[in-house]
C-alpha positions, 0 to 999 in steps of 0.5 A: 730282765724278763717280763716274769721278773718285772711282774714279780718285782712290781707285785712285791713292791706294790704289796709292800707299799700297800701294807706299809702305807696302810699300817702307817695310817693306823696312827691317824684319824679324827677322834669321835665321842661316845654318845648315849641317851634315851627315848621316852614317851609323854609319860616318861616311859622308855620307848624300845626299838626306836630309830635315832638318826644323827645328821651332821649339819656340816658334813654328811659323812659324819652322820650315823644312826642307832636303835634303842634297846628294850629299855629305850637306851642307845649308844653310838660314837659321833664326831663333835659337831651340830646335828639334827636328831630324828626320832621315829618309832611305830605308833609314834609321831616323828620328832626332830630336834637340833643339838650341839655335840661337843664331847662324850656323855649322855645327851638326856632324854628325847621325847616323842608323842603317840599318833592320834589313833595309834591302834588303827595305824596299818603297818604299810602306812608307817614310814620308816627311816633309812639307816645308811651309815655303815658299821665301823666294825666289820669284825667283832669278837664275842666269848666263843666266836668272832663274826665277820660282816661281808657287807663292806667287802667290795672285792667279793661283790657279785662273787660267791662264798669262796670269794667271801672266805678269801677275805675272812680273817683267820681263814685261808682259801688255797688255789684248789678251793681248799679252805683252812684255818691256821694251817689246817684244812679240817674245817666244819661248814654249817649254814645257819647252824647246820649242814646244808644241801646248798653245800652238799654233804661233802663240801668242796670248791664247786659247792662253795661257788654255788652260794652267791655272796649277796645271800650272806649276812655274816660268817661266824669264825669259831676257832675253838667251838664250845660243847654246844657245837658238833665236836667234829672239825678240829681246826674250827667251824665256819657258820654261814648265816644267810640273809633273811628280811626283818622288814615289813611288806614286800622286800627284795634285791636282784643281783646280776653279774658278768665276768671273765673268765666267762662268768654270768650269774643272776640271783634274787632275794625276795620276802614278804612280811606282815603280822604273823606270817613271813614267806621268802623265796631266794635263788638264782643261777650262773655259768662260769668257766675256769682253767686249771693247770698242774705240773709235776716233774719227777727226778728219780735217783740214778742207780746206774742201771740201763734203761733207768727212768731218770726224769718224767715231766707231766703237765695237765690242763683242764678247761671246766664249764660249770652251771649251777642253780639253787632255790629256797622257799619257805615261811615262818608263822607266829602262832601266838606270842609263845609259839612259832613254826617254820618250814622251808625247802631247798633244791640245788643243781650243779652241772659241769663239763671238763676237757682235759689234756695230760702230757707225759715226757720221759727221759730214760737212760737209753738211746731212744729219745723223746718218749711221750704219752698223751692222755685226753679226757672228756668228762661231765658231772651232775649233782642234784640236792634236796633239803627240807627243814621244819622247826618249832620254837616255844617260849615258856615265859618272857624271862628267856626260858625257851625250847627249840625242836627241829628236823632236817632231811637231805638228799644228794645225788651225784653222777660223773662220767669220763671218756679217756683217750691215750697214745704213746710213741714207745714200748718197753720190754720187761724181764721176768722180774719186771725190770725194763730191759728195752725201749723201742719206738712204737705207737700204742693206743688206749681207750677207757671210761670211768663212771662214778655214782653216789647217793647220800641221805641225811637226817638231823634231829635236834632239841635245844633248851635254855633256862635263865638262872637269875640275871647273869646265869643260863643253863643250856642242854640239848640232844642231836641225832645225825644219820647219814647213809652213803652209796658209791658205785664206781665202774671203769673199762679199758680197751688196749687198742682202738678196735678191740672190745672194752674189758673191766678194770677189776680194782677200779670197779667197786661198790661201797655202802658207808653209814654213819650214826651219831648221837650227842648230848650236851650240857652247858652253863654260863654265868658271871661273877663281877668282872669274870665271865665263865662258860662250862660245857660237856658234850658226849658223842656216840659214833657208829661207822660202817663200811661195806666194800667189794670190787671185781677182784673179789676183795671184800671189806666189812668194817664196823667202828664205834666210838664214845667220847667226852668233849669238855669246853671251858671259856673265861673272860675278864672285863677290864672296861667297856669293850676291853677284855681278856679271853681264855678258853679250852676245848677238845675236838675230834676229826672223823675220817671223811667217807672218801678217805676210808673207801679204797676208791680209784679214779683213772683220769690220771693213771700215774697219780692215783688216790687210794682210801684207807679203810683202817684210818682212825679219828684224830683228837685235838686239845686246843687252848687259846688266850686272847685280848680284845679291845674295841674303841671309837676308831679301832679294834684289836684282837691278838690271840695266842693259841696252842693245839695238839693233835694225836693220831694225826692224819696226813695224806702221804705219797708212795710207790708200790712198784719203784720200777714204774712211774705210778705214784699213790697218795693215801691218808694215814694216821701218823703220830702227833702234830703240835701247832702254836702261834699268834693270830692278830686281827684288827680294824681301824677307821683311819680317816672318814675316807679310809678303813683298814682290816688286817689279819697277821698270823705267826705259827710254829708246827712240829709233826712227829711220825713214820708211815710204812708201805710195801713196795718192789724196789728197782731190782725187783725185790719186795721191801718194806720202807719206813718213811719219816714225816717228821718236820718242824718250822715256822710260817706266816700268814698276812692279809690286809684290806684297805677301803677308800671312800672317794665320796658317799656313793663311790668306794674302792678296795685293795686286798693284799694276801701273803702265805709264807713257806712251810716245810716238813721232812717230806715236803717244802711248800713255797710262799704264795702272794696275791693282790685283789681290787674291788670298786663300788658305785651307788646309783639309781638314787640309792636303789642300785649298786654297780660293782667291779672286782679283779681277783689276782691282779698279777696272776701270782696265786699258785701253789708250788711244792717239792716232795722228797720220796724214797725214789727221788724228788718231785716238783709240783705246781698248781694254779686252780684259777688264773686272773679273773674279773667281773662286773655286777649290778644290784637293785633293791626294791624301794619298799625294803626301806620300811623297817619293822621296829616292833619289839623283837622276839627270841627267834631260835631258828634264826640262829642269831646267837650263831650256836649249834641250832637249826637255821631259819629262812634265808 
């Protein structure tokens, strides 16, 4: 038994043991009691937004805290025992009482007295209360979304957004950084409710790595968005809500990270809040390296012809060096009780270098042995993005009638340049039809370069209006305009020997102007009849897309497409009791082709595996249904969801050859036909013991794809033929993830995460299973002001993607590992003043996107 087999067996058994032990632990744990009460003043009037802290006299681990609502009421779950109860509120004296909590129920009113001269008390002199008890529900279910709180996610400490997403239920991150939900990669990213320069106009793994995990407050997972959201993103929306301080005075935190593969990062979140003004400054930067490995093995069908290419093996290794910096600054100013304005600006830079080695080894039906091609590349890229945001919020009254107006301007510039050197030890002789009739030893050299420039500008304007109708109903309406202009300039040159001039590669030298204009209107109404809650919405989107493309060969494409589509949504909920409900919803979505999917764009880094855009690509449309159940109890929460999704004009990236006598393969997106997905998505959390918490996600889904794509090619005999390649496929696959957090004491915790993705097959591709195990640990230091964290991603180095593709000319085996095993250590320091909590009456802040809906985001 070799080392690889031992590691595989040990990994599988460790994963299995983690899942089995953690699942068994669901059945155990100490019961808590549901406690409620009120806080009143000496006139028996309720005191809103007072902090109530329960300190267990016997065991501090059982302590907890709550904040009263507008009516002075609070609720929380406590382990029965003897408690000191501390009550604090602005303009009131601190009060401490002792009570014995024997079981569930209302413990009555807690009274506090006003300060002697409350009106003269300065904010900075008010002592706050530190709420250290963590939330027991990192994953919460609402009517139209699910919310993930990464604050208890130890594994991603010191990491970035990509690391956090690997822990979010219902979300998967592939080895190349591709994010998908329920098996589909058409995910729409928002930051604070809108596209952001932090991610760039076109999302990618590099952009995800530029947002530190420490800046993320929560992630909203919207698998079936309502009509208030953009209709794009057929598999759903991930809304990244960034942190902003709700505390008075000067607050902040600094996080430093060191890791391997070499990684350094330093990030800070700073804010100052007093009276009507809040300003903030967030930013940082980092450097990291990564190694990417790709292998392709092409086995061609043998047609018994002399000099037939029987097999070609390719291995690509890229060493990547990345530097990124980002900063956001701005302010929020409350003009009066009815009006508030906010202004912010963001700048983001990303610089990278890549050293690549590409080896081809060939096996011909010929006497010449060991033919090879060696291709090395040296590339660099630079990305600079700016964003400015302005918002105005107006409250018509205190009953919830609000108006929000916002404007966002974004600019993203990208430069990429690659030098390529190639050598091969053989030459081929062709007949007049292009067939290989001879192979001889001969050294050949080739130089080439590829320059790629892009500039994207975006304007997003929004108006949102909310009107309450009675106690249980609300009407919402809005308008949104998106204008995106994109310019792409691609230049490629080549020299066939070391000492000859370069000449342009005509197909690879092209210019494209790509413009988008979207206008959207929505109307949404929500209400409740008894235990039945409902939300009905309709969105109308008018889209105009223009593509102007030309290359040095003289090819010109002018394409103008217009769409006008209605997107309804229906959300129903039925309450069975407290935190216990059924959920049923439907929505229609659209998948507009991404800009680089439409542009006939070539990159010559790998001249035998080329991506070709399809200017005739049309949008796909999805009808999505979900039926779920949500229950949240004292020590656990469960959220099973049955889903069905049907896509028409489904687009897939397919592989083909335009000349089957060569070893050149193309991939391109096409509209295939229909795709159906159905399954069960199961999420759950459990406080098993005071020292063990679990969060799990398990998905079972079936799929069926029906379609055929056609392409023209030259066959092995030199004849022009049209091939019709079926893409039909059906099957069943699974996804599983389980986080187990162990609390050793009140200052030290560690976390294990197991991940598994089952195999998935279609008529043209078999994708192998993938699994991984991650580890994280966290220690509180410096009297609670600091946190020291350690994490290791992919402990057994098993996170890689393997697949088999079935082509008309043969079989292709592929392997890819985007990032090998890595680990990091991070130190977080929090400023002490940040413990002074503002507890004045909360105001409706539309810009904060607290509802997670399609609204402009405020400060981070």
